[in-house]
C-alpha positions, 0 to 999 in steps of 0.5 A: 882254557879260553886262551889256548882254545882261541889260539887253536882256532886262529886267534892272536892272543894276549894273555894277562894276569898278575902271575908272570910265571903262569902267564908265560906257561900259557904263552909257551903252551900256545906257541908250542901248538903253533899259535901266536901269543904274548903275556902282559902282566897287569892287575886289572883293578888298577886303571893305569895298568889296564890302560898300559895293557891295552896300549901294549896290545895295540902297539904290538898287534895293531888292533883289538877285535875280542875282549874276554874279561876273566879275572875273579877272586872270591872275597869270602866272608859275610857282610858283617865279617868280611874286611873292608880290604877284602870287599874292595879287592873283590869288587875291584877285580871282579867288577871294576876291573871289567869296567876298566878293560871295557873303557880302554878296549872299546875305543880301539874296537870302535876304531877297528870297526867293531868287536866282541866282548865275552865277560865271565860272570857266574851263576852267583849273579843269579843265586846266593851262596853262604859267605859270598856277598862280594862275589855274588854282588859283583857277578850280578853287577856283571850281568847288568853291565853286559846288558848296558854295554850291549845297548850302548855299543850295538851301533858300533858293531860291538856285541857283548855277552857274558858266561855264567858258569856253575861249579867248574873244577878249577882251584877257585871252587876248591877255595870257595869250599872254605866258606861252607860247613863241610869244606872237605866234601862240599865240592864233590857233593855239588858235582853229584847234585848237578843234573849232569852228575859232574863238575864242569871242566874248563873246556865246557866254558871255553867252548861256550866262550868261543861260540859267543866270540865267533860269527856263529852267534852274530845275532846274539848280544846282551845275553847271559849264557848259563853253563852249569850242568843244570844247577839253576834248573833244579834250584 
């Protein structure tokens, strides 16, 4: 959703992911609509892969103006039950992957005179969910990392903000339902219990990302923007 919206607004987009087939589908969708995009496969939990991703982007397009770290996995299981492998996978993708992306992309932004980073965190950074310790811990850390990045790179004309979506209707929320006692009904109940009486849509998040990425938000940095239909308001 973010990639296609940004492309419609004129951005040249490098789509990243582990699933090459899905990535190429997004690129094809963007090009069909008249945009410019390419896909580069990389697992963001691997530093060498991220470094190569950034190098390929700069080699092909010459610069990086905007970074949107968006990869995330759940890592379900309580602290005493989750496997060490699952814990490290979740932290590696959700948190360390963002660190790797920023570490590799920020020097290119500085070289180009500045840029914008929009990190996808979650309301899970503010509140707990049953059997989601790895996910919640990583998302809470992203909110803190956002603030630190904003402080450290403001002098380089780099703004850094994060999105904190609530329950959005994507495969991730349906997978998340497995951690609850009523997996067959919990997602629908969550949607009905928001103030807006519905689940979020990818478009709700992508439009917020676009706002934080463009000059309309030029005086906003270090902020965690909640997009949750009012979940946090009534929690």
